[in-house]
C-alpha positions, 0 to 999 in steps of 0.5 A: 304290299297291303292295299290301303283301299282294304283294311286287311293285312297283306300277305306275310309270312309269320313263324309258329312257336313249333318253328313251322311257317304261316302264309297269309292272308287272303280275303274272299267273301265266306258263304257262311258266317262261320264258312271255314271253306268253299264247301259250307254254305248257308242259303240265308246267310248267303242271301242276306250278304248278296242282297244287302247294297253295300256288297255289290256297290264294294264289288263295282269299285273292287272287282279287279282286287276280289278277282285276284283275292279268289284266284289267290285262294282256289290257286297255289300256284297263284298264291305262291306267286304273290309269296314270291315278293317277300321269298323269291326261292320259294316254291309252289310245292312249299305250300301246303293247304291249313285252315282257313279262318273267318273274319268279320267285316263290317260294311256301310251300305255305300259299300266302304268298310269300316276299319276301325271299332265300332261300338253302339248303344240301343237302350240297354244293350251295346252291340260291337259292331266292328273289331278289327285285328286289334280287338284281343290286344285292346280286350280290356280297353273295349270292355271298359268302353262298354262298361262306361256306355252302360254306367251312362244309361244306368244314370239316366234311368237309376240302378235296376231294381234288385 
């Protein structure tokens, strides 16, 4: 069962088109914006993350959950244990490593996670700051919203010069 305090999909199994089954996910801090494994570290990006006050507020409140996620990401046995709640006959050796994904997650300065779309306009620029799981499904609606924001800006400034 997903933790209601975190806007992530809980551990689950998904059958692929070819019949193979993917197990996942877990959620751990990446050491780079495109850190698809533990070896990828970008010192500047990691520094920005570690000096953000919201991270430490979240960590203080959620260290048990965070520690369990790290353990699951490093231990096949721990990961299999969590999946056995869904499939009791699953054995550790059924799991094989697979590529990881990176899911960006917006966090407020108070350490709370943004669990919905967060789109802001700054002058004539629109920033999509958080786009949770249904973003691909909602892409056309998001685009309409962004176009609407930009049209409001044009209405205020007038049409752009040719």
